[in-house]
C-alpha positions, 0 to 999 in steps of 0.5 A, spaced: 226 963 562 228 968 557 234 964 555 229 958 555 225 962 550 231 964 546 233 957 545 226 955 543 226 960 538 233 958 535 231 951 535 224 953 531 229 958 526 233 952 525 228 947 523 224 951 518 230 953 515 232 945 514 225 944 512 225 950 506 232 947 504 230 940 504 224 942 499 228 947 495 234 941 494 228 936 492 225 942 487 232 943 484 233 936 483 226 935 479 226 941 475 233 944 475 236 950 478 234 955 473 227 952 472 225 952 479 221 957 482 220 960 490 213 959 489 214 951 487 219 951 493 214 954 498 209 949 496 214 943 496 216 946 504 209 947 506 210 954 507 208 961 504 212 964 499 214 970 503 216 965 509 222 963 505 224 970 505 224 970 512 230 965 512 233 966 505 235 972 501 233 969 494 233 963 490 241 963 489 241 963 497 238 957 497 242 954 493 249 956 496 246 954 503 244 946 500 252 944 502 251 947 509 245 943 510 249 936 508 255 938 512 250 940 518 247 933 518 253 929 517 260 931 519 259 936 524 255 932 529 260 926 529 266 931 529 264 934 535 263 928 539 270 926 536 273 932 539 272 931 546 274 924 545 281 922 547 283 915 544 289 911 547 290 906 541 289 905 534 283 901 535 280 906 539 281 911 533 279 907 528 272 906 531 271 913 531 273 914 524 269 908 522 263 911 526 263 917 523 264 914 516 258 909 517 254 915 519 256 920 513 255 914 508 248 913 511 246 920 511 249 922 504 244 916 501 238 919 504 240 925 501 241 923 494 237 929 491 241 934 495 248 931 492 245 931 485 243 939 486 250 940 489 254 937 482 249 938 477 248 946 477 255 947 477 256 947 469 250 952 468 252 957 473 254 964 472 261 966 474 259 970 480 255 965 483 260 959 481 265 963 485 261 963 491 259 956 491 266 953 490 268 958 496 263 956 501 263 948 499 270 948 503 268 952 509 262 947 510 266 941 509 273 941 510 273 947 515 270 943 521 275 937 519 281 941 519 280 944 526 279 937 529 286 935 525 289 941 528 287 939 535 289 932 534 296 934 532 296 939 538 295 932 542 301 929 539 296 923 536 297 925 529 304 927 526 305 934 524 301 936 517 298 941 513 291 940 516 287 944 511 290 939 505 289 933 509 282 935 511 280 936 503 284 930 501 279 926 506 273 929 504 275 928 497 276 920 498 269 920 501 265 924 495 268 920 490 265 914 492 258 917 493 259 921 486 260 915 482 255 910 486 249 915 487 249 921 483 252 920 476 248 917 470 246 910 471 250 909 478 254 904 474 260 908 472 264 904 476 262 897 479 258 898 486 262 897 492 259 896 499 259 902 504 262 898 509 268 896 505 269 903 503 269 906 510 274 900 512 279 902 507 278 909 507 279 909 515 285 904 514 289 909 509 287 915 512 290 913 519 296 910 516 297 917 513 296 921 519 297 918 526 304 920 529 305 912 531 301 908 526 300 900 527 295 896 529 296 894 537 300 900 538 299 905 543 298 912 540 
């Protein structure tokens, strides 16, 4: 019973943390990070201002935690499922990555406010905050992917490679399309492309680069 109560408590803590972070992202996107107050964030989240400090140390801590929110709802659940899947063909591996990107693009489109905060606050950050922010982003987005790639390399599915570099390169391909289609002013810096097409081409490009034996119809 004690373990069950502990699990429920952790679930409630996680739910409330997400609630507050989502509210912070909306307020930051609307007013800008520096103009926003924790009082406004609390009102948006439907909690008392003091409740925020039960979960986050400061307004800066809220800002620095937004990348984690995006990662936890897009990349990590899909990678966890992929980690336990042993594929035997190009087609199976392609399906896994296509499903990952489909979910990621759908989620990121719903969280455009978070992405706007992610990029728009960078130019106005002081040096210390910027250093923390830039240091955390790769940890949230690329570390789990790097670990997944290392597992695939050990299984002989992927060729020997620098998993850290490849993980960041993959994230870069994804982010540049979301950035140009959803975040940049007017969202028409480049002609928009259907996300199904983007996902398909990224997966093809990626798999041709990482598979130990690349080629459709071949066993892995």
